[in-house]
C-alpha atoms as one frame of an Amber mdcrd trajectory, in Angstrom:
protein
  25.142 147.936 197.907  22.544 149.482 195.508  22.681 153.165 195.730  19.921
 153.491 193.797  16.817 152.646 196.204  13.301 154.293 196.648  13.948 157.465
 199.259  11.578 155.549 201.745  14.121 151.713 201.416  16.912 154.514 201.972
  14.642 155.992 204.907  14.443 152.509 206.157  18.062 151.998 206.298  19.148
 154.564 208.576  16.753 154.128 210.843  17.530 150.794 211.194  21.152 152.051
 211.352  19.394 154.771 214.353  18.030 151.732 215.947  21.257 149.931 216.383
  23.169 153.087 217.658  20.208 153.623 220.088  19.882 149.782 221.916  21.935
 148.189 221.025  25.269 151.047 221.412  22.998 153.341 224.362  23.835 156.275
 222.463  21.489 159.158 223.422  18.290 160.712 221.268  20.339 164.076 220.812
  23.279 161.551 219.749  21.288 160.087 217.364  19.684 163.043 215.544  22.678
 163.983 214.875  23.974 160.585 213.453  20.990 160.654 211.385  20.935 163.902
 209.853  24.249 163.315 209.053  23.825 160.937 206.904  20.669 161.891 205.532
  21.810 164.746 204.452  25.041 162.806 202.541  22.585 160.791 201.001  20.602
 163.900 199.240  24.004 165.085 198.443  24.545 161.651 196.376  21.687 162.156
 194.458  20.725 157.935 193.373  24.720 157.299 193.471  26.494 154.628 194.700
  28.587 155.452 198.116  32.401 155.483 196.864  36.148 157.427 197.723  34.901
 159.731 195.177  31.248 160.353 196.100  32.836 161.222 199.828  35.661 163.883
 198.659  33.464 165.887 196.594  31.220 165.747 199.719  34.269 166.880 201.891
  34.982 169.722 199.268  31.247 170.629 199.444  31.615 171.618 202.860  34.834
 172.790 202.838  32.957 175.436 200.337  29.979 176.109 202.498  32.702 177.047
 205.387  32.021 174.474 207.857  33.802 174.110 210.898  36.790 170.991 210.902
  34.731 169.679 213.993  31.920 169.609 211.590  33.723 167.851 208.613  34.872
 165.365 210.861  31.772 164.624 212.930  30.132 164.153 209.310  32.775 162.459
 208.415  32.437 159.557 210.805  28.614 159.228 211.210  29.256 158.314 207.113
  31.981 156.003 208.206  30.199 154.142 211.043  26.891 153.861 208.652  29.141
 151.866 206.058  30.383 150.188 208.739  27.335 148.730 210.367  25.905 148.411
 206.912  28.438 146.559 205.490  27.792 144.045 209.032  24.044 143.100 207.600
  24.849 143.182 204.519  27.094 140.273 203.597  26.277 139.430 199.773  26.096
 143.695 198.781  28.690 145.522 200.708  30.251 148.991 200.164  33.605 149.488
 199.202  35.082 152.528 200.398  38.371 153.298 202.499  38.445 154.090 206.028
  38.941 158.279 206.425  39.899 159.537 208.984  39.421 163.899 208.549  41.501
 165.777 209.847  42.996 168.232 207.567  40.018 168.334 205.944  41.347 166.934
 202.609  41.753 163.111 201.447  44.172 161.866 199.223  43.940 159.269 197.011
  45.497 156.110 196.788  47.894 155.658 193.689  49.682 152.784 192.616  52.659
 152.979 190.317  52.603 152.270 186.477  54.895 149.098 186.751  52.903 148.095
 188.812  49.207 149.120 186.975  51.174 146.643 184.002  51.881 144.642 186.311
  47.910 143.864 186.621  46.944 144.499 183.140  49.877 141.156 182.215  49.026
 139.366 185.086  46.232 137.766 182.091  46.552 136.116 178.727  44.173 135.364
 176.287  44.134 132.104 176.769  40.219 132.174 177.949  37.435 133.889 178.287
  37.418 134.596 181.767  41.331 136.223 181.648  41.166 138.324 179.031  37.764
 139.748 180.185  39.825 140.418 183.128  42.863 141.480 181.470  40.360 144.121
 179.204  38.917 145.279 181.978  41.743 146.611 183.851  43.089 147.660 180.967
  40.021 149.737 180.478  39.337 150.896 184.094  42.953 152.174 183.586  43.448
 153.368 179.786  39.977 155.781 180.650  40.123 156.489 184.415  36.253 155.603
 184.791  33.984 154.485 187.259  32.715 150.595 188.255  29.173 152.394 186.829
  30.566 153.572 183.801  32.620 149.898 182.932  30.341 148.093 184.073  27.356
 150.059 181.439  29.705 150.288 178.258  27.881 148.386 175.530  29.605 147.090
 172.717  27.939 150.134 170.135  29.525 152.762 172.527  33.218 152.012 171.227
  34.058 154.031 167.933  36.950 152.272 166.861  38.047 153.875 163.823  37.868
 157.439 165.764  39.349 155.690 168.865  36.798 157.116 171.243  34.520 155.456
 173.685  31.092 157.121 174.993  30.650 156.692 179.460  27.270 157.619 181.205
  28.351 159.344 183.668  27.248 160.712 186.878  23.356 162.330 186.427  22.899
 160.878 183.297  25.279 162.756 181.611  27.752 161.458 178.888  31.088 161.879
 177.217  33.955 160.747 175.034  36.643 159.494 176.150  39.655 158.526 173.982
  41.683 154.845 173.248  44.792 154.385 173.990  46.319 152.144 171.216  46.815
 149.388 173.641  43.869 149.613 175.221  41.774 149.272 171.302  44.666 146.245
 170.654  43.260 144.527 174.073  40.062 145.436 173.615  39.999 144.192 169.927
  41.577 140.916 171.379  39.150 139.948 173.559  36.142 140.596 170.997  37.217
 138.291 169.096  37.386 135.742 171.947  33.653 136.608 174.008  32.371 136.563
 170.186  32.553 132.922 170.595  31.962 133.062 173.561  28.198 134.908 173.675
  26.923 137.260 170.356  23.375 138.720 172.165  23.861 140.369 174.828  24.808
 143.957 174.272  26.944 145.466 176.661  30.475 144.751 176.465  31.322 143.514
 179.738  30.035 140.431 180.556  29.375 137.219 183.486  30.618 133.843 182.489
  26.886 133.536 182.781  26.182 135.759 179.846  25.107 138.901 181.858  25.861
 141.933 182.481  28.461 141.897 184.900  27.946 143.508 188.310  29.674 146.170
 189.851  30.416 143.844 193.364  32.081 141.479 190.740  34.510 144.153 189.317
  35.619 145.082 193.663  36.601 141.550 193.225  38.198 141.626 190.768  40.081
 144.593 191.365  41.288 143.212 195.196  41.574 139.703 193.874  44.090 140.541
 190.940  46.102 142.841 193.317  46.947 140.452 195.551  48.341 137.797 193.290
  50.336 140.162 192.209  51.452 140.837 195.003  50.947 144.250 195.313  48.225
 145.940 197.929  44.933 144.226 199.986  43.781 147.790 199.465  43.327 148.535
 196.446  39.944 148.671 194.227  38.919 149.608 191.335  38.238 153.801 192.137
  42.281 153.026 192.831  42.933 152.057 189.092  40.786 156.045 188.239  42.935
 157.674 190.713  45.968 156.377 189.551  45.416 157.122 186.244  44.482 160.924
 186.949  48.155 161.195 189.102  49.513 160.212 186.790  48.390 162.318 183.870
  49.276 165.352 185.591  52.319 164.075 186.506  53.050 164.046 182.863  51.596
 167.644 182.140  47.945 167.908 181.815  46.427 170.829 182.784  43.264 170.530
 185.936  40.758 171.505 182.712  41.345 168.902 180.917  41.533 166.200 182.954
  38.206 167.404 184.326  36.357 167.155 181.170  38.474 163.582 181.195  37.420
 162.889 185.170  33.724 163.557 184.152  34.085 166.043 187.210  31.093 168.820
 187.793  33.894 170.687 189.017  37.078 172.254 189.001  37.923 171.602 192.826
  37.389 168.173 192.601  39.885 167.252 190.720  41.891 169.521 192.411  42.518
 166.713 194.715  45.346 165.352 192.652  47.611 168.745 192.753  49.173 167.876
 196.131  49.958 164.085 194.852  51.795 165.949 191.954  53.808 168.697 194.106
  54.375 165.578 196.317  55.803 163.410 193.053  57.552 167.719 192.565  59.457
 167.769 195.490  61.079 164.242 195.363  62.333 164.356 191.126  63.432 168.231
 192.263  65.237 167.071 195.192  66.460 164.067 192.816  68.264 166.485 190.148
  68.349 169.378 190.825  72.137 170.857 191.953  70.738 173.218 194.598  68.254
 170.639 195.918
């Protein structure tokens, strides 16, 4: 689903959803009105951005800051989950890829992968042809920069500075940020660009399709899911899993929240705090394994 649709188009989609609730599921007028209100408020919050696990977490954080009751939060998230499920059932060509969220405590903990699993995904591709080189570079880029899918597809070759080792990313609300390029990603991109130059010379975007056009987000979702499956990791892995994993691994290695906030492009450090519970659980496990008094 393109989340950058006109307001009229979004309203029409919500109305179709409400018609489905009323005429197919037989819900009462008051219940349908509540669903409609929940969905419209969430879409207004998105301001044109895509529906994702991250945007849902940010919305949950907003609801918590407004002191919404647990029952109210559960209902709102349930409304969004059902809207996404309905949308995917009637739009087979353009899917909204999110994990269904069960909200009991008002918090959502993103799934993460081990570093070894991510390396396995990256190393499952070689530089033997354009598509394999591109796929390897995409996975390495997503994990190394912790970028969003939309940021990945919008990156241009001119956004990369190999001399100073950084890339310019276009985040939410057209906000730009500078993200370092690690030594391993540097080598991966250099190798990929050599093959890409032989494959295509005119397109300005870094990652392109086999038809030599700008890569779309749905292709990235399919690539990550397929790679996770063929490497035997997890069928529920999505692009955002790489972003969450990178953030968690950085915190576990000692990165502070404020720096991580800048790295991820979060507008508020409260959004970044969702990772602290994960790292606390990690710390507890390390404590049990290593401390003499555990």
